mmCIF file as Biopython writes it, N, C-alpha, C and O atoms, coordinates in Angstrom:
data_model
#
loop_
_atom_site.group_PDB
_atom_site.id
_atom_site.type_symbol
_atom_site.label_atom_id
_atom_site.label_alt_id
_atom_site.label_comp_id
_atom_site.label_asym_id
_atom_site.label_entity_id
_atom_site.label_seq_id
_atom_site.pdbx_PDB_ins_code
_atom_site.Cartn_x
_atom_site.Cartn_y
_atom_site.Cartn_z
_atom_site.occupancy
_atom_site.B_iso_or_equiv
_atom_site.auth_seq_id
_atom_site.auth_asym_id
_atom_site.pdbx_PDB_model_num
ATOM 1   N N  . UNK A ? 1  ? -1.340  16.466  11.253  1.0 0.0 1  A 1 
ATOM 2   C CA . UNK A ? 1  ? -1.632  15.402  10.458  1.0 0.0 1  A 1 
ATOM 3   C C  . UNK A ? 1  ? -0.345  15.019  9.549   1.0 0.0 1  A 1 
ATOM 4   O O  . UNK A ? 1  ? -0.053  15.786  8.631   1.0 0.0 1  A 1 
ATOM 5   N N  . UNK A ? 2  ? 0.496   13.761  9.794   1.0 0.0 2  A 1 
ATOM 6   C CA . UNK A ? 2  ? 1.348   13.616  8.911   1.0 0.0 2  A 1 
ATOM 7   C C  . UNK A ? 2  ? 0.836   13.218  7.362   1.0 0.0 2  A 1 
ATOM 8   O O  . UNK A ? 2  ? -0.247  12.725  7.046   1.0 0.0 2  A 1 
ATOM 9   N N  . UNK A ? 3  ? 1.755   13.522  6.655   1.0 0.0 3  A 1 
ATOM 10  C CA . UNK A ? 3  ? 1.396   13.335  5.132   1.0 0.0 3  A 1 
ATOM 11  C C  . UNK A ? 3  ? 1.393   11.816  4.626   1.0 0.0 3  A 1 
ATOM 12  O O  . UNK A ? 3  ? 2.350   11.045  4.689   1.0 0.0 3  A 1 
ATOM 13  N N  . UNK A ? 4  ? 0.202   11.563  4.145   1.0 0.0 4  A 1 
ATOM 14  C CA . UNK A ? 4  ? 0.281   9.839   4.016   1.0 0.0 4  A 1 
ATOM 15  C C  . UNK A ? 4  ? 1.246   9.479   2.864   1.0 0.0 4  A 1 
ATOM 16  O O  . UNK A ? 4  ? 1.498   10.182  1.886   1.0 0.0 4  A 1 
ATOM 17  N N  . UNK A ? 5  ? 1.701   8.350   3.135   1.0 0.0 5  A 1 
ATOM 18  C CA . UNK A ? 5  ? 2.813   7.511   2.302   1.0 0.0 5  A 1 
ATOM 19  C C  . UNK A ? 5  ? 2.423   6.400   1.598   1.0 0.0 5  A 1 
ATOM 20  O O  . UNK A ? 5  ? 1.876   5.520   2.262   1.0 0.0 5  A 1 
ATOM 21  N N  . UNK A ? 6  ? 2.545   6.242   0.589   1.0 0.0 6  A 1 
ATOM 22  C CA . UNK A ? 6  ? 2.526   5.070   -0.522  1.0 0.0 6  A 1 
ATOM 23  C C  . UNK A ? 6  ? 3.449   4.564   -1.194  1.0 0.0 6  A 1 
ATOM 24  O O  . UNK A ? 6  ? 3.758   4.880   -2.343  1.0 0.0 6  A 1 
ATOM 25  N N  . UNK A ? 7  ? 4.043   3.591   -0.389  1.0 0.0 7  A 1 
ATOM 26  C CA . UNK A ? 7  ? 5.428   2.900   -1.091  1.0 0.0 7  A 1 
ATOM 27  C C  . UNK A ? 7  ? 4.791   1.823   -2.112  1.0 0.0 7  A 1 
ATOM 28  O O  . UNK A ? 7  ? 4.000   1.024   -1.611  1.0 0.0 7  A 1 
ATOM 29  N N  . UNK A ? 8  ? 5.036   1.730   -3.384  1.0 0.0 8  A 1 
ATOM 30  C CA . UNK A ? 8  ? 4.650   0.900   -4.319  1.0 0.0 8  A 1 
ATOM 31  C C  . UNK A ? 8  ? 5.606   -0.039  -5.166  1.0 0.0 8  A 1 
ATOM 32  O O  . UNK A ? 8  ? 6.764   0.366   -5.262  1.0 0.0 8  A 1 
ATOM 33  N N  . UNK A ? 9  ? 5.328   -1.090  -5.719  1.0 0.0 9  A 1 
ATOM 34  C CA . UNK A ? 9  ? 6.291   -1.972  -6.337  1.0 0.0 9  A 1 
ATOM 35  C C  . UNK A ? 9  ? 6.539   -1.104  -7.777  1.0 0.0 9  A 1 
ATOM 36  O O  . UNK A ? 9  ? 5.725   -0.316  -8.258  1.0 0.0 9  A 1 
ATOM 37  N N  . UNK A ? 10 ? 7.811   -1.431  -8.318  1.0 0.0 10 A 1 
ATOM 38  C CA . UNK A ? 10 ? 8.246   -0.703  -9.552  1.0 0.0 10 A 1 
ATOM 39  C C  . UNK A ? 10 ? 7.162   -0.825  -10.788 1.0 0.0 10 A 1 
ATOM 40  O O  . UNK A ? 10 ? 6.850   0.057   -11.588 1.0 0.0 10 A 1 
ATOM 41  N N  . UNK A ? 11 ? 6.728   -2.043  -10.714 1.0 0.0 11 A 1 
ATOM 42  C CA . UNK A ? 11 ? 5.393   -2.576  -11.684 1.0 0.0 11 A 1 
ATOM 43  C C  . UNK A ? 11 ? 4.294   -1.616  -11.845 1.0 0.0 11 A 1 
ATOM 44  O O  . UNK A ? 11 ? 3.751   -1.430  -12.934 1.0 0.0 11 A 1 
ATOM 45  N N  . UNK A ? 12 ? 3.940   -0.962  -10.688 1.0 0.0 12 A 1 
ATOM 46  C CA . UNK A ? 12 ? 2.779   0.088   -10.767 1.0 0.0 12 A 1 
ATOM 47  C C  . UNK A ? 12 ? 2.928   1.206   -12.089 1.0 0.0 12 A 1 
ATOM 48  O O  . UNK A ? 12 ? 3.939   1.851   -12.366 1.0 0.0 12 A 1 
ATOM 49  N N  . UNK A ? 13 ? 1.856   1.222   -12.673 1.0 0.0 13 A 1 
ATOM 50  C CA . UNK A ? 13 ? 2.003   2.409   -13.611 1.0 0.0 13 A 1 
ATOM 51  C C  . UNK A ? 13 ? 1.090   3.623   -12.810 1.0 0.0 13 A 1 
ATOM 52  O O  . UNK A ? 13 ? 0.609   3.512   -11.683 1.0 0.0 13 A 1 
ATOM 53  N N  . UNK A ? 14 ? 0.991   4.790   -13.698 1.0 0.0 14 A 1 
ATOM 54  C CA . UNK A ? 14 ? 0.232   5.825   -13.122 1.0 0.0 14 A 1 
ATOM 55  C C  . UNK A ? 14 ? -1.227  5.591   -12.679 1.0 0.0 14 A 1 
ATOM 56  O O  . UNK A ? 14 ? -1.725  5.942   -11.610 1.0 0.0 14 A 1 
ATOM 57  N N  . UNK A ? 15 ? -1.780  4.979   -13.625 1.0 0.0 15 A 1 
ATOM 58  C CA . UNK A ? 15 ? -3.407  4.596   -13.319 1.0 0.0 15 A 1 
ATOM 59  C C  . UNK A ? 15 ? -3.606  3.511   -12.251 1.0 0.0 15 A 1 
ATOM 60  O O  . UNK A ? 15 ? -4.727  3.441   -11.746 1.0 0.0 15 A 1 
ATOM 61  N N  . UNK A ? 16 ? -2.594  2.604   -11.823 1.0 0.0 16 A 1 
ATOM 62  C CA . UNK A ? 16 ? -2.616  1.991   -10.663 1.0 0.0 16 A 1 
ATOM 63  C C  . UNK A ? 16 ? -2.726  2.826   -9.565  1.0 0.0 16 A 1 
ATOM 64  O O  . UNK A ? 16 ? -3.605  2.807   -8.703  1.0 0.0 16 A 1 
ATOM 65  N N  . UNK A ? 17 ? -1.540  3.737   -9.681  1.0 0.0 17 A 1 
ATOM 66  C CA . UNK A ? 17 ? -1.216  4.683   -8.397  1.0 0.0 17 A 1 
ATOM 67  C C  . UNK A ? 17 ? -2.577  5.225   -8.027  1.0 0.0 17 A 1 
ATOM 68  O O  . UNK A ? 17 ? -3.035  5.297   -6.887  1.0 0.0 17 A 1 
ATOM 69  N N  . UNK A ? 18 ? -3.157  5.596   -9.153  1.0 0.0 18 A 1 
ATOM 70  C CA . UNK A ? 18 ? -4.313  6.783   -9.081  1.0 0.0 18 A 1 
ATOM 71  C C  . UNK A ? 18 ? -5.535  5.935   -8.502  1.0 0.0 18 A 1 
ATOM 72  O O  . UNK A ? 18 ? -6.308  6.485   -7.717  1.0 0.0 18 A 1 
ATOM 73  N N  . UNK A ? 19 ? -5.727  4.555   -8.892  1.0 0.0 19 A 1 
ATOM 74  C CA . UNK A ? 19 ? -6.810  3.928   -8.434  1.0 0.0 19 A 1 
ATOM 75  C C  . UNK A ? 19 ? -6.575  3.468   -6.790  1.0 0.0 19 A 1 
ATOM 76  O O  . UNK A ? 19 ? -7.511  3.279   -6.012  1.0 0.0 19 A 1 
ATOM 77  N N  . UNK A ? 20 ? -5.255  3.344   -6.467  1.0 0.0 20 A 1 
ATOM 78  C CA . UNK A ? 20 ? -4.929  3.003   -5.045  1.0 0.0 20 A 1 
ATOM 79  C C  . UNK A ? 20 ? -5.389  4.411   -4.255  1.0 0.0 20 A 1 
ATOM 80  O O  . UNK A ? 20 ? -6.158  4.285   -3.302  1.0 0.0 20 A 1 
ATOM 81  N N  . UNK A ? 21 ? -4.975  5.613   -4.598  1.0 0.0 21 A 1 
ATOM 82  C CA . UNK A ? 21 ? -5.260  6.713   -3.715  1.0 0.0 21 A 1 
ATOM 83  C C  . UNK A ? 21 ? -6.700  6.970   -3.755  1.0 0.0 21 A 1 
ATOM 84  O O  . UNK A ? 21 ? -7.368  7.150   -2.737  1.0 0.0 21 A 1 
ATOM 85  N N  . UNK A ? 22 ? -7.276  6.988   -5.222  1.0 0.0 22 A 1 
ATOM 86  C CA . UNK A ? 22 ? -8.907  7.061   -4.940  1.0 0.0 22 A 1 
ATOM 87  C C  . UNK A ? 22 ? -9.459  6.205   -4.005  1.0 0.0 22 A 1 
ATOM 88  O O  . UNK A ? 22 ? -10.243 6.701   -3.195  1.0 0.0 22 A 1 
ATOM 89  N N  . UNK A ? 23 ? -9.172  4.828   -3.937  1.0 0.0 23 A 1 
ATOM 90  C CA . UNK A ? 23 ? -9.843  3.959   -3.152  1.0 0.0 23 A 1 
ATOM 91  C C  . UNK A ? 23 ? -9.488  4.179   -1.726  1.0 0.0 23 A 1 
ATOM 92  O O  . UNK A ? 23 ? -10.395 3.922   -0.935  1.0 0.0 23 A 1 
ATOM 93  N N  . UNK A ? 24 ? -8.457  4.565   -1.267  1.0 0.0 24 A 1 
ATOM 94  C CA . UNK A ? 24 ? -8.228  5.205   0.022   1.0 0.0 24 A 1 
ATOM 95  C C  . UNK A ? 24 ? -9.072  6.036   0.210   1.0 0.0 24 A 1 
ATOM 96  O O  . UNK A ? 24 ? -10.019 5.699   0.921   1.0 0.0 24 A 1 
ATOM 97  N N  . UNK A ? 25 ? -9.048  7.310   -0.308  1.0 0.0 25 A 1 
ATOM 98  C CA . UNK A ? 25 ? -10.012 8.536   -0.109  1.0 0.0 25 A 1 
ATOM 99  C C  . UNK A ? 25 ? -10.914 8.339   -0.056  1.0 0.0 25 A 1 
ATOM 100 O O  . UNK A ? 25 ? -11.500 8.968   0.825   1.0 0.0 25 A 1 
ATOM 101 N N  . UNK A ? 26 ? -11.786 7.343   -0.906  1.0 0.0 26 A 1 
ATOM 102 C CA . UNK A ? 26 ? -13.437 6.881   -0.803  1.0 0.0 26 A 1 
ATOM 103 C C  . UNK A ? 26 ? -13.393 6.221   0.663   1.0 0.0 26 A 1 
ATOM 104 O O  . UNK A ? 26 ? -14.167 6.482   1.583   1.0 0.0 26 A 1 
ATOM 105 N N  . UNK A ? 27 ? -12.423 5.394   0.683   1.0 0.0 27 A 1 
ATOM 106 C CA . UNK A ? 27 ? -12.875 4.445   1.924   1.0 0.0 27 A 1 
ATOM 107 C C  . UNK A ? 27 ? -12.574 5.277   3.323   1.0 0.0 27 A 1 
ATOM 108 O O  . UNK A ? 27 ? -13.192 4.943   4.334   1.0 0.0 27 A 1 
ATOM 109 N N  . UNK A ? 28 ? -11.631 6.349   3.373   1.0 0.0 28 A 1 
ATOM 110 C CA . UNK A ? 28 ? -11.584 7.126   4.379   1.0 0.0 28 A 1 
ATOM 111 C C  . UNK A ? 28 ? -12.349 8.379   4.539   1.0 0.0 28 A 1 
ATOM 112 O O  . UNK A ? 28 ? -12.248 9.041   5.573   1.0 0.0 28 A 1 
ATOM 113 N N  . UNK A ? 29 ? -13.089 8.723   3.584   1.0 0.0 29 A 1 
ATOM 114 C CA . UNK A ? 29 ? -13.919 9.570   3.325   1.0 0.0 29 A 1 
ATOM 115 C C  . UNK A ? 29 ? -13.365 10.966  3.459   1.0 0.0 29 A 1 
ATOM 116 O O  . UNK A ? 29 ? -13.971 11.905  3.975   1.0 0.0 29 A 1 
ATOM 117 N N  . UNK A ? 30 ? -12.007 11.016  2.883   1.0 0.0 30 A 1 
ATOM 118 C CA . UNK A ? 30 ? -11.500 12.501  2.745   1.0 0.0 30 A 1 
ATOM 119 C C  . UNK A ? 30 ? -10.319 12.426  1.767   1.0 0.0 30 A 1 
ATOM 120 O O  . UNK A ? 30 ? -9.653  11.416  1.540   1.0 0.0 30 A 1 
ATOM 121 N N  . UNK A ? 31 ? -10.178 13.472  1.297   1.0 0.0 31 A 1 
ATOM 122 C CA . UNK A ? 31 ? -9.038  13.469  0.136   1.0 0.0 31 A 1 
ATOM 123 C C  . UNK A ? 31 ? -7.800  13.323  0.657   1.0 0.0 31 A 1 
ATOM 124 O O  . UNK A ? 31 ? -7.610  13.924  1.715   1.0 0.0 31 A 1 
ATOM 125 N N  . UNK A ? 32 ? -6.875  12.673  0.198   1.0 0.0 32 A 1 
ATOM 126 C CA . UNK A ? 32 ? -5.487  12.274  0.465   1.0 0.0 32 A 1 
ATOM 127 C C  . UNK A ? 32 ? -4.525  12.606  -0.487  1.0 0.0 32 A 1 
ATOM 128 O O  . UNK A ? 32 ? -4.750  12.178  -1.619  1.0 0.0 32 A 1 
ATOM 129 N N  . UNK A ? 33 ? -3.384  13.341  -0.300  1.0 0.0 33 A 1 
ATOM 130 C CA . UNK A ? 33 ? -2.227  13.657  -0.983  1.0 0.0 33 A 1 
ATOM 131 C C  . UNK A ? 33 ? -1.187  12.612  -0.473  1.0 0.0 33 A 1 
ATOM 132 O O  . UNK A ? 33 ? -0.797  12.710  0.690   1.0 0.0 33 A 1 
ATOM 133 N N  . UNK A ? 34 ? -0.761  11.714  -1.202  1.0 0.0 34 A 1 
ATOM 134 C CA . UNK A ? 34 ? -0.015  10.901  -0.878  1.0 0.0 34 A 1 
ATOM 135 C C  . UNK A ? 34 ? 1.582   11.287  -1.325  1.0 0.0 34 A 1 
ATOM 136 O O  . UNK A ? 34 ? 1.817   11.865  -2.387  1.0 0.0 34 A 1 
ATOM 137 N N  . UNK A ? 35 ? 2.702   10.866  -0.316  1.0 0.0 35 A 1 
ATOM 138 C CA . UNK A ? 35 ? 3.913   10.842  -0.936  1.0 0.0 35 A 1 
ATOM 139 C C  . UNK A ? 35 ? 4.129   9.421   -1.601  1.0 0.0 35 A 1 
ATOM 140 O O  . UNK A ? 35 ? 4.027   8.363   -0.981  1.0 0.0 35 A 1 
ATOM 141 N N  . UNK A ? 36 ? 4.415   9.526   -2.830  1.0 0.0 36 A 1 
ATOM 142 C CA . UNK A ? 36 ? 4.610   8.346   -3.714  1.0 0.0 36 A 1 
ATOM 143 C C  . UNK A ? 36 ? 6.309   7.741   -3.515  1.0 0.0 36 A 1 
ATOM 144 O O  . UNK A ? 36 ? 7.342   8.400   -3.638  1.0 0.0 36 A 1 
ATOM 145 N N  . UNK A ? 37 ? 6.185   6.493   -3.223  1.0 0.0 37 A 1 
ATOM 146 C CA . UNK A ? 37 ? 7.855   6.204   -3.014  1.0 0.0 37 A 1 
ATOM 147 C C  . UNK A ? 37 ? 7.812   4.672   -4.092  1.0 0.0 37 A 1 
ATOM 148 O O  . UNK A ? 37 ? 7.119   3.713   -3.752  1.0 0.0 37 A 1 
ATOM 149 N N  . UNK A ? 38 ? 8.400   4.658   -4.997  1.0 0.0 38 A 1 
ATOM 150 C CA . UNK A ? 38 ? 8.625   3.448   -5.418  1.0 0.0 38 A 1 
ATOM 151 C C  . UNK A ? 38 ? 9.591   2.599   -4.678  1.0 0.0 38 A 1 
ATOM 152 O O  . UNK A ? 38 ? 10.693  3.085   -4.426  1.0 0.0 38 A 1 
ATOM 153 N N  . UNK A ? 39 ? 9.337   1.489   -4.331  1.0 0.0 39 A 1 
ATOM 154 C CA . UNK A ? 39 ? 10.424  0.822   -3.738  1.0 0.0 39 A 1 
ATOM 155 C C  . UNK A ? 39 ? 10.791  -0.408  -4.342  1.0 0.0 39 A 1 
ATOM 156 O O  . UNK A ? 39 ? 10.012  -1.338  -4.551  1.0 0.0 39 A 1 
ATOM 157 N N  . UNK A ? 40 ? 12.174  -0.383  -4.657  1.0 0.0 40 A 1 
ATOM 158 C CA . UNK A ? 40 ? 12.364  -1.892  -5.702  1.0 0.0 40 A 1 
ATOM 159 C C  . UNK A ? 40 ? 12.739  -3.148  -4.851  1.0 0.0 40 A 1 
ATOM 160 O O  . UNK A ? 40 ? 13.202  -4.167  -5.363  1.0 0.0 40 A 1 
ATOM 161 N N  . UNK A ? 41 ? 12.477  -2.985  -3.360  1.0 0.0 41 A 1 
ATOM 162 C CA . UNK A ? 41 ? 12.281  -4.398  -2.817  1.0 0.0 41 A 1 
ATOM 163 C C  . UNK A ? 41 ? 11.047  -4.736  -2.730  1.0 0.0 41 A 1 
ATOM 164 O O  . UNK A ? 41 ? 10.816  -5.812  -2.178  1.0 0.0 41 A 1 
ATOM 165 N N  . UNK A ? 42 ? 9.971   -3.977  -3.212  1.0 0.0 42 A 1 
ATOM 166 C CA . UNK A ? 42 ? 8.516   -4.736  -3.144  1.0 0.0 42 A 1 
ATOM 167 C C  . UNK A ? 42 ? 8.515   -5.414  -4.717  1.0 0.0 42 A 1 
ATOM 168 O O  . UNK A ? 42 ? 8.785   -4.815  -5.757  1.0 0.0 42 A 1 
ATOM 169 N N  . UNK A ? 43 ? 8.152   -6.753  -4.574  1.0 0.0 43 A 1 
ATOM 170 C CA . UNK A ? 43 ? 8.048   -7.519  -5.844  1.0 0.0 43 A 1 
ATOM 171 C C  . UNK A ? 43 ? 6.606   -7.045  -6.389  1.0 0.0 43 A 1 
ATOM 172 O O  . UNK A ? 43 ? 6.436   -6.827  -7.588  1.0 0.0 43 A 1 
ATOM 173 N N  . UNK A ? 44 ? 5.559   -6.895  -5.415  1.0 0.0 44 A 1 
ATOM 174 C CA . UNK A ? 44 ? 4.334   -6.694  -5.861  1.0 0.0 44 A 1 
ATOM 175 C C  . UNK A ? 44 ? 3.469   -5.971  -4.793  1.0 0.0 44 A 1 
ATOM 176 O O  . UNK A ? 44 ? 3.980   -5.938  -3.674  1.0 0.0 44 A 1 
ATOM 177 N N  . UNK A ? 45 ? 2.196   -5.357  -4.940  1.0 0.0 45 A 1 
ATOM 178 C CA . UNK A ? 45 ? 1.431   -4.790  -4.035  1.0 0.0 45 A 1 
ATOM 179 C C  . UNK A ? 45 ? 2.058   -3.349  -3.808  1.0 0.0 45 A 1 
ATOM 180 O O  . UNK A ? 45 ? 2.686   -2.627  -4.582  1.0 0.0 45 A 1 
ATOM 181 N N  . UNK A ? 46 ? 1.666   -3.171  -2.459  1.0 0.0 46 A 1 
ATOM 182 C CA . UNK A ? 46 ? 1.760   -1.693  -1.880  1.0 0.0 46 A 1 
ATOM 183 C C  . UNK A ? 46 ? 1.921   -1.505  -0.524  1.0 0.0 46 A 1 
ATOM 184 O O  . UNK A ? 46 ? 1.506   -2.504  0.063   1.0 0.0 46 A 1 
ATOM 185 N N  . UNK A ? 47 ? 2.372   -0.600  0.294   1.0 0.0 47 A 1 
ATOM 186 C CA . UNK A ? 47 ? 2.168   -0.401  1.545   1.0 0.0 47 A 1 
ATOM 187 C C  . UNK A ? 47 ? 2.211   1.075   1.822   1.0 0.0 47 A 1 
ATOM 188 O O  . UNK A ? 47 ? 3.128   1.879   1.652   1.0 0.0 47 A 1 
ATOM 189 N N  . UNK A ? 48 ? 0.789   1.264   2.370   1.0 0.0 48 A 1 
ATOM 190 C CA . UNK A ? 48 ? 0.613   2.487   2.943   1.0 0.0 48 A 1 
ATOM 191 C C  . UNK A ? 48 ? 0.360   3.103   4.042   1.0 0.0 48 A 1 
ATOM 192 O O  . UNK A ? 48 ? -0.429  2.498   4.768   1.0 0.0 48 A 1 
ATOM 193 N N  . UNK A ? 49 ? 0.831   4.317   4.520   1.0 0.0 49 A 1 
ATOM 194 C CA . UNK A ? 49 ? 0.990   4.558   5.941   1.0 0.0 49 A 1 
ATOM 195 C C  . UNK A ? 49 ? 0.219   5.822   6.018   1.0 0.0 49 A 1 
ATOM 196 O O  . UNK A ? 49 ? 0.566   6.843   5.424   1.0 0.0 49 A 1 
ATOM 197 N N  . UNK A ? 50 ? -0.949  5.716   6.844   1.0 0.0 50 A 1 
ATOM 198 C CA . UNK A ? 50 ? -1.867  6.989   6.907   1.0 0.0 50 A 1 
ATOM 199 C C  . UNK A ? 50 ? -2.423  7.013   8.279   1.0 0.0 50 A 1 
ATOM 200 O O  . UNK A ? 50 ? -3.007  6.077   8.825   1.0 0.0 50 A 1 
ATOM 201 N N  . UNK A ? 51 ? -2.172  8.222   8.796   1.0 0.0 51 A 1 
ATOM 202 C CA . UNK A ? 51 ? -2.557  8.431   10.053  1.0 0.0 51 A 1 
ATOM 203 C C  . UNK A ? 51 ? -1.949  7.495   11.326  1.0 0.0 51 A 1 
ATOM 204 O O  . UNK A ? 51 ? -2.722  7.155   12.221  1.0 0.0 51 A 1 
ATOM 205 N N  . UNK A ? 52 ? -0.635  7.126   11.357  1.0 0.0 52 A 1 
ATOM 206 C CA . UNK A ? 52 ? -0.168  5.989   12.050  1.0 0.0 52 A 1 
ATOM 207 C C  . UNK A ? 52 ? -0.578  4.584   11.640  1.0 0.0 52 A 1 
ATOM 208 O O  . UNK A ? 52 ? -0.126  3.657   12.313  1.0 0.0 52 A 1 
ATOM 209 N N  . UNK A ? 53 ? -1.212  4.374   10.830  1.0 0.0 53 A 1 
ATOM 210 C CA . UNK A ? 53 ? -1.934  2.983   10.549  1.0 0.0 53 A 1 
ATOM 211 C C  . UNK A ? 53 ? -1.037  2.374   9.212   1.0 0.0 53 A 1 
ATOM 212 O O  . UNK A ? 53 ? -0.892  3.095   8.225   1.0 0.0 53 A 1 
ATOM 213 N N  . UNK A ? 54 ? -0.557  1.249   9.247   1.0 0.0 54 A 1 
ATOM 214 C CA . UNK A ? 54 ? -0.169  0.836   8.105   1.0 0.0 54 A 1 
ATOM 215 C C  . UNK A ? 54 ? -0.847  -0.266  7.277   1.0 0.0 54 A 1 
ATOM 216 O O  . UNK A ? 54 ? -1.081  -1.302  7.900   1.0 0.0 54 A 1 
ATOM 217 N N  . UNK A ? 55 ? -1.149  -0.233  6.186   1.0 0.0 55 A 1 
ATOM 218 C CA . UNK A ? 55 ? -1.969  -0.997  5.133   1.0 0.0 55 A 1 
ATOM 219 C C  . UNK A ? 55 ? -0.959  -1.828  4.300   1.0 0.0 55 A 1 
ATOM 220 O O  . UNK A ? 55 ? -0.241  -1.160  3.556   1.0 0.0 55 A 1 
ATOM 221 N N  . UNK A ? 56 ? -0.793  -3.080  4.297   1.0 0.0 56 A 1 
ATOM 222 C CA . UNK A ? 56 ? 0.471   -3.721  3.850   1.0 0.0 56 A 1 
ATOM 223 C C  . UNK A ? 56 ? -0.528  -4.706  2.906   1.0 0.0 56 A 1 
ATOM 224 O O  . UNK A ? 56 ? -1.546  -5.249  3.335   1.0 0.0 56 A 1 
ATOM 225 N N  . UNK A ? 57 ? -0.044  -4.809  1.614   1.0 0.0 57 A 1 
ATOM 226 C CA . UNK A ? 57 ? -0.751  -5.524  0.634   1.0 0.0 57 A 1 
ATOM 227 C C  . UNK A ? 57 ? 0.503   -6.099  -0.205  1.0 0.0 57 A 1 
ATOM 228 O O  . UNK A ? 57 ? 0.342   -6.638  -1.299  1.0 0.0 57 A 1 
ATOM 229 N N  . UNK A ? 58 ? 1.516   -5.968  0.283   1.0 0.0 58 A 1 
ATOM 230 C CA . UNK A ? 58 ? 2.604   -6.345  -0.569  1.0 0.0 58 A 1 
ATOM 231 C C  . UNK A ? 58 ? 2.715   -7.885  -0.530  1.0 0.0 58 A 1 
ATOM 232 O O  . UNK A ? 58 ? 2.317   -8.527  0.442   1.0 0.0 58 A 1 
ATOM 233 N N  . UNK A ? 59 ? 3.313   -8.499  -1.703  1.0 0.0 59 A 1 
ATOM 234 C CA . UNK A ? 59 ? 3.483   -9.949  -1.926  1.0 0.0 59 A 1 
ATOM 235 C C  . UNK A ? 59 ? 4.241   -10.512 -0.568  1.0 0.0 59 A 1 
ATOM 236 O O  . UNK A ? 59 ? 3.754   -11.478 0.019   1.0 0.0 59 A 1 
ATOM 237 N N  . UNK A ? 60 ? 5.136   -10.042 -0.210  1.0 0.0 60 A 1 
ATOM 238 C CA . UNK A ? 60 ? 5.836   -10.374 0.950   1.0 0.0 60 A 1 
ATOM 239 C C  . UNK A ? 60 ? 4.908   -10.620 2.264   1.0 0.0 60 A 1 
ATOM 240 O O  . UNK A ? 60 ? 4.924   -11.660 2.923   1.0 0.0 60 A 1 
ATOM 241 N N  . UNK A ? 61 ? 4.170   -9.585  2.504   1.0 0.0 61 A 1 
ATOM 242 C CA . UNK A ? 61 ? 3.042   -9.755  3.641   1.0 0.0 61 A 1 
ATOM 243 C C  . UNK A ? 61 ? 2.140   -10.815 3.085   1.0 0.0 61 A 1 
ATOM 244 O O  . UNK A ? 61 ? 1.657   -11.427 4.038   1.0 0.0 61 A 1 
ATOM 245 N N  . UNK A ? 62 ? 1.816   -11.173 2.220   1.0 0.0 62 A 1 
ATOM 246 C CA . UNK A ? 62 ? 0.720   -12.168 1.780   1.0 0.0 62 A 1 
ATOM 247 C C  . UNK A ? 62 ? 1.150   -13.493 1.870   1.0 0.0 62 A 1 
ATOM 248 O O  . UNK A ? 62 ? 0.421   -14.423 2.216   1.0 0.0 62 A 1 
ATOM 249 N N  . UNK A ? 63 ? 2.621   -13.611 1.482   1.0 0.0 63 A 1 
ATOM 250 C CA . UNK A ? 63 ? 2.963   -14.868 1.509   1.0 0.0 63 A 1 
ATOM 251 C C  . UNK A ? 63 ? 3.502   -15.263 3.172   1.0 0.0 63 A 1 
ATOM 252 O O  . UNK A ? 63 ? 3.699   -16.416 3.556   1.0 0.0 63 A 1 
ATOM 253 N N  . UNK A ? 64 ? 3.626   -14.383 3.774   1.0 0.0 64 A 1 
ATOM 254 C CA . UNK A ? 64 ? 4.027   -14.603 5.240   1.0 0.0 64 A 1 
ATOM 255 C C  . UNK A ? 64 ? 2.943   -15.077 5.818   1.0 0.0 64 A 1 
ATOM 256 O O  . UNK A ? 64 ? 3.012   -16.027 6.597   1.0 0.0 64 A 1 
ATOM 257 N N  . UNK A ? 65 ? 1.492   -14.316 5.430   1.0 0.0 65 A 1 
ATOM 258 C CA . UNK A ? 65 ? 0.307   -14.505 6.281   1.0 0.0 65 A 1 
ATOM 259 C C  . UNK A ? 65 ? -0.110  -16.297 5.808   1.0 0.0 65 A 1 
ATOM 260 O O  . UNK A ? 65 ? -0.531  -17.135 6.606   1.0 0.0 65 A 1 
ATOM 261 N N  . UNK A ? 66 ? 0.075   -16.464 4.748   1.0 0.0 66 A 1 
ATOM 262 C CA . UNK A ? 66 ? -0.194  -17.867 4.148   1.0 0.0 66 A 1 
ATOM 263 C C  . UNK A ? 66 ? 0.500   -18.828 5.093   1.0 0.0 66 A 1 
ATOM 264 O O  . UNK A ? 66 ? -0.061  -19.658 5.808   1.0 0.0 66 A 1 
ATOM 265 N N  . UNK A ? 67 ? 1.949   -18.571 4.981   1.0 0.0 67 A 1 
ATOM 266 C CA . UNK A ? 67 ? 2.575   -19.661 5.661   1.0 0.0 67 A 1 
ATOM 267 C C  . UNK A ? 67 ? 2.454   -19.353 7.276   1.0 0.0 67 A 1 
ATOM 268 O O  . UNK A ? 67 ? 2.885   -20.219 8.037   1.0 0.0 67 A 1 
ATOM 269 N N  . UNK A ? 68 ? 1.999   -18.396 7.714   1.0 0.0 68 A 1 
ATOM 270 C CA . UNK A ? 68 ? 1.464   -18.604 9.183   1.0 0.0 68 A 1 
ATOM 271 C C  . UNK A ? 68 ? 0.238   -19.336 9.237   1.0 0.0 68 A 1 
ATOM 272 O O  . UNK A ? 68 ? 0.050   -20.059 10.216  1.0 0.0 68 A 1 
ATOM 273 N N  . UNK A ? 69 ? -0.755  -19.251 8.202   1.0 0.0 69 A 1 
ATOM 274 C CA . UNK A ? 69 ? -2.027  -19.855 8.661   1.0 0.0 69 A 1 
ATOM 275 C C  . UNK A ? 69 ? -1.521  -21.478 8.500   1.0 0.0 69 A 1 
ATOM 276 O O  . UNK A ? 69 ? -1.971  -22.361 9.230   1.0 0.0 69 A 1 
ATOM 277 N N  . UNK A ? 70 ? -0.529  -21.729 7.445   1.0 0.0 70 A 1 
ATOM 278 C CA . UNK A ? 70 ? -0.333  -23.294 7.299   1.0 0.0 70 A 1 
ATOM 279 C C  . UNK A ? 70 ? 0.218   -23.635 8.550   1.0 0.0 70 A 1 
ATOM 280 O O  . UNK A ? 70 ? -0.181  -24.660 9.103   1.0 0.0 70 A 1 
ATOM 281 N N  . UNK A ? 71 ? 1.143   -22.872 9.119   1.0 0.0 71 A 1 
ATOM 282 C CA . UNK A ? 71 ? 1.686   -23.443 10.369  1.0 0.0 71 A 1 
ATOM 283 C C  . UNK A ? 71 ? 0.693   -23.809 11.636  1.0 0.0 71 A 1 
ATOM 284 O O  . UNK A ? 71 ? 1.058   -24.477 12.603  1.0 0.0 71 A 1 
ATOM 285 N N  . UNK A ? 72 ? -0.425  -23.339 11.487  1.0 0.0 72 A 1 
ATOM 286 C CA . UNK A ? 72 ? -1.279  -23.205 12.880  1.0 0.0 72 A 1 
ATOM 287 C C  . UNK A ? 72 ? -1.404  -24.936 13.095  1.0 0.0 72 A 1 
ATOM 288 O O  . UNK A ? 72 ? -2.000  -25.396 14.069  1.0 0.0 72 A 1 
#
């Protein structure tokens, strides 16, 4: 199993990082040891990559989803 990666916006503090990591561990039912990467390109939110799955809550992703829904 590849080590999970958590890409975060620079605005995240240690408490925010720990909260996200704990939520994923609880949701998936196993402890996770993330590689944490602060990504200057992220305005807000995070992107987690765990076992080949991508969980994208970045602001860019959310704005793209809103735009997609408006164009339907």
